[in-house]
C-alpha positions, 0 to 999 in steps of 0.5 A: 538252582539245579532243577530250573537249570536242568529244565532250561537245558531240557527245554532247549534240547527239546526245542533244538530236536523239534527244530531239527525234526522240522528241518528234516521234515521240510528237507524230506518234503523238498526231496519228495517234491523234487523226486515227484517232479523228476518222475513227472518230467521223466514220464513226460519225456517218455510220453513225448518219445512215445508220441514222437516214435508213433508219429514217425512210425505213422509218417513212415507208414503213410509214406509207403507206396504200398497200401497196408492194413492191420486187423486184430484177432477179431478181424477188426481193422486197427490201422490203414495207411494213406496209400490203402485209402487212395487205392480203395477210394476211402473217404471215412475212418474205417478203424473198428470195421471188418474188411467186408464192411470197410472195403466191400470185397468178398475176396479179401474177406475170404483171404482173411479166413485163409490166413487162419489156416495157412498163416501167410498168403502171397501173390494173390491178384485182386481186380477192383471193378469200377470207374478206375479199375485197378489190379492189386497184388495182395500179400498177407501174414498173421502177426504173433506175440512172443508166446506164439498167440495170434494177435492179428494180421497184416495185409500189403497191397501193391498196385499192378495196374500200370504194369498190367497196362504196359503189358497189355500195350506190349502185347498189343504192339507185338500183335500189331507189328506182327500183323503189319509185317505179315500182310505185305510179306504174305502178298510178296510171297504169293506174287513170287510163287505165282511168278515162279509157277509160270507168270514170269513168262508173261511180260505184262503180268510179270511187270505188274506183279513186280511193281506190286512186290516193289510197293509192298517192299517199300511198305515194309521199309517204311514200317521198319523205319517208323518203328526205329524212329518211334523206338528212338524217340520213346527211349530218348536216343534221338538228340535234337539239334535245336535252332531257329527254324523258318517255319514258312520255309520248312512247310514249303519244302515239305509241300514241294516234296509232296506236290506229286502226291497231291497232284495225283489226287487233284489236291491243292496244297496251300502254305499260309504260314506267315513270313518271318515266323520261326520256332526253336526246333530241330529242322529235320524233325520238324519237317518230319512232323509237317510231312506226316501231317500233310501226307495224311491230309492228302491221303484222307482228304477228299479228291480235288480238295484243299490242304492248308498249312497255317501258322501264328504266334501263340501267347508270348513264347509259343507258335501255333501251326495247323494242317487242315483238310476238307475231307470226311473228318474223324468221328468224335470217339476216334479223335482221342485215339488217333495218336496211338501207335497203329490205331486206324479210324478206317483200317481197310482204307488205311491199308489201301493208302499204304500207311504204317499206322505210326505217323501220328504217334511219331508226330506226337513224340517229336512235338512233345520232345520239343516241349510242345503239344499236339491236338486234333479237331474234326467235324465229320463231313467237313474236315480235320485240323491238326494243331501243334505248338512249339516254343518260339525261342 
């Protein structure tokens, strides 16, 4: 009885041990599977974090106004942002190419060579020729790892085109103003010196010289007034007093003011603006627009010709006004520039008529400040028509 009982006990113990071993193995497998799942989840989270960080970095990279380019130690492009692609007009992926292959610019290729020697390059101006010529400021630096080894280089491009254009405009403006001021001042000085040298003793000569001095003094006054006006318009210092303006009456007032000038050239002024047509505008500034356009039409129209002022409703919320002459017209190449400050189609003729070269620029700014638009159409030998549109209400 002893041995069979012992065998039974041993079998039960062996079975229990085997059972607990199987349970332990199953538990170990479950823990291993859970651990592997946690590791996989952690790796997936890290991957998502890396992708999110990379996406955020790329979004930040692409949101930069400056163009940015990164090359590796072999001079191959690793990345470039959207601004750089726009600056250079790139339409294909340039990664893996050299700077010369991708951008076709020897100056940048030479700059990359300088980086190997100097480590940094700053303030280099690069002019890109072509249809849309640009001026870029380039700053570059080598990128080093923690041990000081060169890993590549980063280039940052800042677009200076608009700044250069504004600087050229400023220089041209200063040159034009200086010239416009110098011409009448030189004439006034010459006539005064002649009077002082003895011409004042001849009443007829003195009177003629003084009349000329007065004419050029008026020209200086008009020039300064126009400069102040366009300066205030461009800087937004002029506050418009918007109200409903009777357009026929406004045009009629200016025609009456300019009737003597028109009569001197035997020019007929005609007001064809319909009665009841109105616009929401500043009455004084609107009359200034009419004055400059009609005055120009009288000056540059033909002697014995006709100047017409017309108006009509345009679309549902605008009115269209037109000042037309039957003079020599404006050449096609000059029509796009007539609203520029100091631009003259015929400089000699303009100075004879005493213009300041700012009248049409003032017209443009006044109309645009009313949220309107102005344009010109002209056929050489047949006449010119200036058109502007204003909000009706």
